[in-house]
C-alpha positions as MATLAB code, in Angstrom:
seq = 'MVDLSIVFQDVSFSYDKAAHPLFNHLSLHLTKGWTGIVGANGVGKSTILKLATGELKPLTGHIAVPEFAIYCPQRTDTVPDHLHALVHAMDGSAFEIKGRLGVEDDWADRWATLSHGERKRAQIAVALWQEPQVLAVDEPTNHLDIDARNKLFTTLTAFQGVGILVCHDREFLDELCHQCLFVEPPNTILRPGNYTQGLQQSEKEEIYAVKQRQLARLELSRIKREATKRRDAASKADIKRSKRRISRKDHDAKGKIDQARVTGKDGIAGKQLNQLSGRLSQAQVKLQNTKVKKKYAMGIWVSGEKSKRNTLFSLNAGSLSLGRGRWLHFPDLQIKPDDRVALTGPNGSGKSTMIDHVMRSLNIGKDRIIYMPQEIDIQESQDIMVKARMLPNERLGQMMTVVSRLGSRPHRLLESIEPSPGEIRKILLATGIANIPHLIVMDEPTNHLDLPSIECLEHALTDCPCGLLLASHDQRFLDVLARQRWHISEDGRKGGDYILKIQ';
ca = [
      73.542   -0.780   89.512;
      72.046   -1.721   92.902;
      68.561   -0.316   93.486;
      68.925    1.707   96.672;
      65.384    1.551   97.973;
      63.253   -0.425  100.400;
      59.861   -1.763   99.353;
      57.247   -3.111  101.762;
      54.566   -5.122   99.944;
      51.380   -5.929  101.877;
      53.325   -6.576  105.089;
      51.671   -7.774  108.291;
      53.451   -8.195  111.611;
      52.526   -9.178  115.149;
      54.565  -10.011  118.209;
      54.024  -13.356  119.939;
      51.090  -13.421  122.379;
      49.818  -10.033  121.176;
      46.037   -9.986  120.805;
      46.165   -7.529  117.910;
      48.544   -7.235  114.941;
      50.874   -4.262  115.000;
      50.637   -3.786  111.219;
      48.273   -5.089  108.569;
      48.771   -4.771  104.795;
      51.598   -2.235  105.143;
      52.975   -1.098  101.782;
      55.562    1.644  101.274;
      58.553    2.679   99.214;
      61.594    4.261  100.892;
      64.169    5.850   98.608;
      67.671    7.340   98.968;
      67.963   10.096  101.507;
      66.397   10.274  104.936;
      62.866    9.215  105.817;
      61.584   10.177  109.259;
      59.233    7.872  111.163;
      57.018    9.635  113.685;
      54.212    8.627  116.006;
      53.328    8.013  119.637;
      55.347    5.733  121.914;
      54.531    2.076  121.363;
      52.917    2.305  117.899;
      55.684    0.293  116.217;
      58.235    2.810  114.934;
      61.232    0.760  116.079;
      59.574   -2.348  114.670;
      59.496   -0.739  111.222;
      63.236   -0.030  111.480;
      63.908   -3.656  112.411;
      61.735   -4.942  109.572;
      63.458   -2.609  107.112;
      66.913   -3.902  108.092;
      66.082   -7.612  108.379;
      66.245   -7.686  112.185;
      62.626   -8.908  112.117;
      60.728  -10.887  109.493;
      57.129  -10.117  108.461;
      54.373  -12.631  109.154;
      52.942  -12.058  105.689;
      53.955   -9.992  102.688;
      57.416   -9.224  101.367;
      60.144   -6.659  102.067;
      62.789   -5.933   99.429;
      65.913   -4.506  101.075;
      69.441   -3.852   99.722;
      71.983   -6.436  100.803;
      73.811   -4.485  103.534;
      71.608   -2.817  106.159;
      72.428   -1.759  109.726;
      70.074   -0.963  112.600;
      71.229    1.355  115.420;
      68.935    0.691  118.407;
      67.680    3.204  120.953;
      69.518    1.553  123.806;
      73.249    1.962  124.294;
      73.749   -0.675  126.997;
      76.364   -2.755  125.158;
      79.566   -1.940  123.295;
      78.838   -1.919  119.526;
      80.412   -4.666  117.476;
      83.496   -3.407  115.637;
      84.071   -0.415  117.951;
      87.502   -1.761  118.868;
      88.264   -2.148  115.163;
      87.137    1.414  114.423;
      89.197    3.104  117.144;
      92.339    1.221  116.009;
      91.687    1.618  112.274;
      94.195    3.698  110.316;
      92.225    4.280  107.094;
      91.062    7.725  106.030;
      87.380    6.901  106.433;
      87.878    5.888  110.070;
      89.815    9.063  110.876;
      87.171   11.219  109.180;
      84.222    9.608  111.014;
      85.958    9.629  114.401;
      86.869   13.266  113.891;
      83.353   14.271  112.869;
      81.679   12.569  115.815;
      84.410   13.140  118.374;
      85.044    9.437  119.040;
      88.118    8.929  121.225;
      90.483    5.955  121.013;
      89.833    4.716  124.564;
      86.015    4.673  124.339;
      85.817    0.952  123.658;
      87.791    0.190  126.836;
      85.817    2.510  129.124;
      82.299    2.051  127.788;
      80.816    1.892  131.290;
      82.076    5.398  132.110;
      80.857    7.039  128.886;
      77.810    9.268  128.905;
      74.866    7.990  126.904;
      75.433   10.788  124.417;
      79.004    9.597  123.836;
      77.762    6.026  123.470;
      75.213    7.049  120.855;
      77.874    8.851  118.819;
      80.134    5.793  118.990;
      77.273    3.527  117.929;
      76.501    5.629  114.845;
      80.200    6.068  113.990;
      80.684    2.288  113.888;
      77.648    1.897  111.639;
      78.745    4.607  109.184;
      82.316    3.282  109.039;
      80.956   -0.010  107.674;
      79.387    1.915  104.752;
      75.925    0.295  104.757;
      73.452    0.751  101.916;
      70.665    1.138  104.473;
      71.099    2.842  107.854;
      68.222    2.818  110.363;
      68.828    5.007  113.412;
      66.550    4.911  116.451;
      66.414    8.131  118.508;
      69.900    9.462  117.628;
      69.477   12.852  119.328;
      68.687   11.469  122.780;
      71.302   12.567  125.342;
      73.175   14.817  122.877;
      74.233   18.349  123.748;
      74.032   21.064  121.091;
      77.592   20.574  119.850;
      77.197   16.797  119.537;
      73.820   17.205  117.840;
      75.334   19.508  115.221;
      78.163   17.039  114.590;
      75.668   14.226  114.171;
      73.529   16.233  111.759;
      76.525   17.050  109.557;
      77.570   13.399  109.544;
      74.126   11.987  108.691;
      73.618   14.595  105.969;
      76.623   13.158  104.143;
      75.175    9.594  104.131;
      74.524    8.476  100.546;
      72.274    5.457  101.116;
      68.720    4.879  102.306;
      68.378    6.435  105.762;
      65.508    5.769  108.156;
      65.194    7.850  111.285;
      62.985    7.555  114.367;
      63.233   10.841  116.210;
      61.158   13.175  118.385;
      63.354   16.206  117.676;
      61.204   18.323  115.361;
      64.035   20.549  114.165;
      66.278   17.576  113.404;
      63.524   15.906  111.360;
      62.853   19.136  109.485;
      66.518   19.689  108.652;
      67.320   16.132  107.576;
      64.283   14.354  106.083;
      62.766   14.559  102.612;
      59.712   12.474  103.561;
      58.069   11.232  106.765;
      56.070    8.144  107.639;
      53.295    8.990  110.102;
      52.380    5.917  112.140;
      48.832    6.338  113.432;
      47.356    2.862  114.074;
      45.682    1.328  112.236;
      47.092    3.592  109.499;
      50.603    4.382  108.271;
      50.836    7.298  105.852;
      53.981    8.318  103.940;
      53.943   12.040  103.190;
      56.477   14.005  101.126;
      58.473   16.784  102.739;
      59.911   17.176  106.213;
      58.072   16.685  109.499;
      56.473   20.143  109.653;
      55.273   19.905  106.047;
      53.910   16.409  106.645;
      52.152   17.549  109.811;
      50.559   20.455  107.969;
      49.353   18.059  105.272;
      48.015   15.720  107.972;
      46.072   18.576  109.546;
      44.601   19.544  106.146;
      43.584   15.933  105.530;
      41.981   15.764  108.960;
      40.030   18.999  108.411;
      38.866   17.706  105.012;
      37.878   14.311  106.501;
      35.897   15.974  109.303;
      34.093   18.176  106.772;
      33.319   15.229  104.494;
      31.993   13.236  107.433;
      29.769   16.128  108.474;
      28.443   16.411  104.903;
      27.891   12.650  104.751;
      26.007   12.734  108.069;
      23.847   15.664  106.883;
      23.090   13.873  103.596;
      22.126   10.712  105.445;
      19.840   12.686  107.773;
      18.201   14.426  104.795;
      17.572   11.130  103.004;
      16.186    9.572  106.197;
      13.738   12.475  106.590;
      12.679   12.124  102.967;
      12.304    8.376  103.419;
      10.049    8.959  106.429;
       7.852   11.317  104.374;
       7.605    8.833  101.492;
       6.928    5.968  103.887;
       4.015    7.937  105.391;
       2.739    8.774  101.908;
       2.967    5.130  100.835;
       1.153    4.055  103.989;
      -1.674    6.498  103.321;
      -1.891    5.267   99.737;
      -2.162    1.691  100.962;
      -5.032    2.697  103.224;
      -6.807    4.446  100.329;
      -6.467    1.347   98.155;
      -7.851   -0.943  100.845;
     -11.556   -2.060  100.542;
     -11.797   -3.224  104.122;
     -13.405   -0.006  105.378;
     -15.850    0.360  102.450;
     -19.419   -0.839  102.606;
     -20.149   -3.941  100.546;
     -22.853   -2.005   98.690;
     -20.569    0.994   97.756;
     -19.714   -0.250   94.266;
     -18.596    3.191   93.026;
     -15.854    3.461   95.688;
     -14.682   -0.059   94.996;
     -14.538    0.714   91.306;
     -12.329    3.753   91.859;
      -9.905    1.666   93.930;
      -9.759   -1.006   91.241;
      -9.092    1.651   88.615;
      -6.229    3.111   90.757;
      -4.657   -0.304   91.126;
      -4.788   -0.879   87.356;
      -3.288    2.516   86.462;
      -0.804    2.461   89.362;
      -1.703    6.043   90.195;
      -1.734    5.451   93.967;
       1.427    3.250   93.823;
       3.677    6.189   92.967;
       4.525    6.858   96.639;
       5.580    3.241   97.096;
       7.776    3.341   94.008;
       9.399    6.563   95.201;
      10.119    4.945   98.569;
      11.747    1.981   96.851;
      13.865    4.293   94.715;
      15.053    6.135   97.815;
      16.153    2.956   99.634;
      19.140    2.602   97.291;
      20.262    6.152   97.941;
      19.814    5.598  101.677;
      22.034    2.530  101.566;
      24.711    4.412   99.586;
      24.663    7.313  102.075;
      25.113    4.912  105.004;
      28.107    3.248  103.317;
      29.665    6.625  102.514;
      29.370    7.727  106.159;
      30.923    4.470  107.382;
      33.826    4.815  104.930;
      34.564    8.454  105.776;
      37.061    7.867  108.568;
      38.130   10.523  111.044;
      41.120    9.944  113.294;
      40.000    9.064  116.796;
      40.909   11.675  119.389;
      42.077   10.646  122.845;
      42.006   12.837  125.941;
      45.493   14.154  126.659;
      47.017   15.821  129.675;
      47.858   14.783  133.226;
      47.959   16.381  136.654;
      50.945   15.678  138.878;
      49.383   15.751  142.345;
      52.498   16.717  144.268;
      52.576   18.901  147.332;
      55.016   21.278  148.940;
      57.019   19.598  151.674;
      56.887   21.082  155.172;
      60.649   20.599  155.569;
      62.915   23.624  155.249;
      65.091   21.848  152.660;
      64.684   18.671  150.609;
      68.434   18.131  150.660;
      71.609   20.001  151.455;
      75.142   19.195  150.269;
      78.441   20.623  151.400;
      80.911   21.656  148.696;
      82.934   18.787  147.327;
      84.188   16.870  144.297;
      82.959   13.763  142.444;
      85.160   11.434  140.408;
      84.375   11.206  136.692;
      87.039    8.564  136.046;
      90.472    8.780  134.388;
      91.595   11.295  136.985;
      88.863   13.772  136.078;
      86.706   15.493  138.713;
      83.495   17.453  139.000;
      83.784   20.215  141.616;
      80.641   21.724  143.145;
      79.804   24.384  145.786;
      77.342   24.093  148.672;
      74.031   22.991  147.202;
      70.489   22.763  148.476;
      66.936   22.550  147.179;
      64.064   24.070  149.115;
      60.540   22.594  148.964;
      59.385   24.710  146.006;
      62.690   25.225  144.145;
      62.809   24.438  140.425;
      66.359   23.698  139.325;
      67.737   23.001  135.848;
      71.014   21.055  135.730;
      72.832   21.693  132.438;
      76.198   20.965  130.854;
      77.867   19.183  127.926;
      77.988   15.409  127.419;
      80.384   13.700  129.811;
      80.527   16.622  132.261;
      78.956   14.673  135.147;
      75.261   15.633  135.212;
      74.102   12.071  135.877;
      76.910   11.604  138.412;
      75.681   14.712  140.223;
      72.105   13.462  140.247;
      73.203   10.068  141.613;
      75.018   11.898  144.428;
      71.904   13.975  145.165;
      69.715   10.858  145.274;
      71.995    9.307  147.884;
      71.794   12.461  150.039;
      68.039   13.011  150.256;
      66.389   13.211  153.648;
      62.814   12.512  152.500;
      61.103    9.156  152.056;
      61.521    7.306  148.760;
      57.750    7.082  148.396;
      57.628   10.892  148.181;
      60.075   11.084  145.258;
      59.551   10.557  141.553;
      62.925    9.624  140.122;
      63.324    9.106  136.383;
      66.852    7.985  135.418;
      68.419    8.785  132.087;
      68.255    5.176  130.891;
      66.521    1.990  132.073;
      68.052   -1.259  130.865;
      66.033   -4.085  129.322;
      65.941   -6.271  132.419;
      64.770   -3.436  134.644;
      62.155   -2.457  132.047;
      60.778   -5.983  132.037;
      60.727   -6.030  135.851;
      58.761   -2.759  135.876;
      56.219   -4.250  133.462;
      55.829   -7.409  135.574;
      55.158   -5.308  138.684;
      52.692   -3.126  136.771;
      50.686   -6.137  135.558;
      50.491   -7.445  139.145;
      48.906   -4.267  140.521;
      45.352   -4.537  141.900;
      42.793   -3.732  139.226;
      41.941   -0.314  140.650;
      45.568    0.872  140.837;
      46.345   -0.670  137.443;
      43.384    1.193  135.978;
      44.535    4.495  137.488;
      48.062    3.994  136.181;
      46.890    3.082  132.701;
      44.616    6.133  132.631;
      47.690    8.332  133.121;
      49.581    6.350  130.453;
      46.655    6.820  128.074;
      46.544   10.566  128.737;
      50.252   10.656  127.840;
      49.414    9.322  124.390;
      50.050    5.541  124.624;
      47.353    2.913  124.216;
      47.114    0.812  127.403;
      46.039   -2.442  125.720;
      49.097   -2.402  123.459;
      51.374   -1.644  126.393;
      50.058   -4.486  128.546;
      50.535   -6.919  125.644;
      54.105   -5.774  124.974;
      56.944   -8.199  125.729;
      59.541   -5.420  125.540;
      57.933   -1.999  126.023;
      59.638    0.984  124.471;
      61.818    3.218  126.686;
      59.234    5.978  126.287;
      56.446    3.727  127.578;
      58.522    2.658  130.585;
      59.105    6.305  131.488;
      55.352    6.903  131.340;
      54.743    3.969  133.697;
      57.307    5.309  136.182;
      55.672    8.723  136.080;
      52.165    7.280  136.439;
      53.242    5.154  139.410;
      54.950    8.077  141.150;
      52.001   10.455  140.717;
      49.851    8.260  142.953;
      52.241    8.899  145.895;
      51.821   12.711  145.895;
      55.547   13.536  145.596;
      57.500   16.217  147.422;
      60.361   16.113  144.880;
      60.612   15.153  141.212;
      64.091   14.324  139.880;
      64.401   13.669  136.148;
      67.553   12.940  134.169;
      66.847   13.840  130.517;
      63.047   13.590  130.959;
      62.206   14.307  127.308;
      64.389   11.484  125.973;
      62.314    8.739  124.324;
      59.012   10.588  124.856;
      56.898   11.438  121.821;
      56.071   15.077  121.132;
      52.512   15.185  122.575;
      53.778   13.452  125.733;
      56.529   16.044  126.190;
      53.950   18.824  125.975;
      51.673   17.047  128.487;
      54.572   16.547  130.886;
      55.612   20.174  130.523;
      52.102   21.430  131.323;
      51.764   19.065  134.289;
      55.095   20.072  135.847;
      54.292   23.758  135.339;
      51.429   23.502  137.827;
      52.978   20.974  140.217;
      53.713   22.557  143.648;
      56.593   20.255  144.650;
      60.358   20.679  144.095;
      61.945   19.926  140.714;
      65.468   18.931  139.674;
      65.706   18.503  135.918;
      68.838   17.589  133.934;
      68.226   18.123  130.230;
      69.546   19.364  126.893;
      66.012   20.432  125.933;
      66.392   24.168  126.414;
      62.761   25.016  125.682;
      61.586   22.503  128.306;
      63.914   23.976  130.936;
      63.050   27.588  130.103;
      59.388   26.873  130.826;
      59.907   24.972  134.085;
      63.088   26.084  135.882;
      63.716   29.174  137.992;
      67.318   28.371  138.946;
      70.200   26.847  136.995;
      73.137   24.717  138.030;
      75.474   24.792  135.048;
      78.509   22.524  134.589;
      81.376   23.715  132.404;
      85.062   22.919  131.943;
      87.311   23.974  134.790;
      89.959   26.201  133.242;
      92.364   25.500  136.117;
      92.815   21.828  135.199;
      92.193   20.176  131.851;
      89.564   17.420  131.982;
      87.945   18.680  135.198;
      84.528   20.316  135.385;
      83.003   22.805  137.783;
      79.359   23.380  138.729;
      78.208   26.958  139.239;
      74.847   28.268  140.461;
      73.391   30.803  138.049;
];
């Protein structure tokens, strides 16, 4: 019987030209069922998936992996291999998987017109149809509406192999995973239970570590005080045993000193000091070895301002093509300087198409807009990084301060050849903040961002005085930030069409 598990043995890995290794002496055992991998953007979560599926090779150490492993990347830029084969397959497994995930037969031919949520479902369907022993899925819930997310959960629950999941959806991790790997450089800790249980254990460990470090510091201080007392006592004893201050004719005093040296009576303080030096050394080592996770300042301020214009944009009622003869119909639309609008709707209903239309209709300068698209391809990501590295030192420092306060480590980001999608989104946000925006437009802003970053972004946008247009499936995020909703739903008058209504 094939051993369905993955074993990392003392694995080290570093990307070319990186000044610091990403992992050192990483050892773990991943068994059947789903293991969640959690941590901040850029700490190496996707790298672990690639190592676990053979996409990358370790510099040192060994990884034992079952023979057939598949990695589903975050990005959905390209058509998955074997998608054409899946949509034309007639076997029962293909029909079951396509039915579960809602994959349609023409998706392979119209990949460019699919929403990113549809692409992600197709990507995972192709992987499952091949029946791998190991399935590593990177950010599967990005772009998915509630219905698609539920379909995906049901499908992944049925997987019988070793599953590895990078995800920032807390509920999804809790429902699916039986253990979680917490990546907190330089440490990686595998904890049993789902994400919430692992987080609770992490918090207990942190409280215990802080307490132990406080006790170690107090013990060291106590021993140092005692050492000072004994050092003073030994010094006084040395003075008493010295004959330098005694008259040459005071033979009685000299005799007493000689007697003390013979009996060792006045050397007790010195011996006690020597005995304490070992304890002092042990206390110093204990304090050094009692590690507490370093805390970084979190939180940003988006320094926008309310525009003096009456409206940021205004659109007359119209229709937008969604391809294949389908249309999105919308009424007169406008956003005033301090409006906060949530744009919602199912996958494929035209939210991104609507945002693209809005962006072409704005009557304010581009430098006064923060625009965060739903996806940024690899080439554009690399171009953004090149431009960031070329910034003057002062502006680069300001940008990296914002990135740091969103939970990513600047030195790792600047060394990265291919930054993660979450890191790129942080750079775009940090760059836009410096321009004091009048309008912030974000298409699925919480996609790819780690959990602390989402909370920081939410707090920052809560206090920002400028206009907001946010398209998202993250209901909690929208409930906090939006005051108006543009909702897209199916148009009952014509199948395949959608209609936007102001709520």
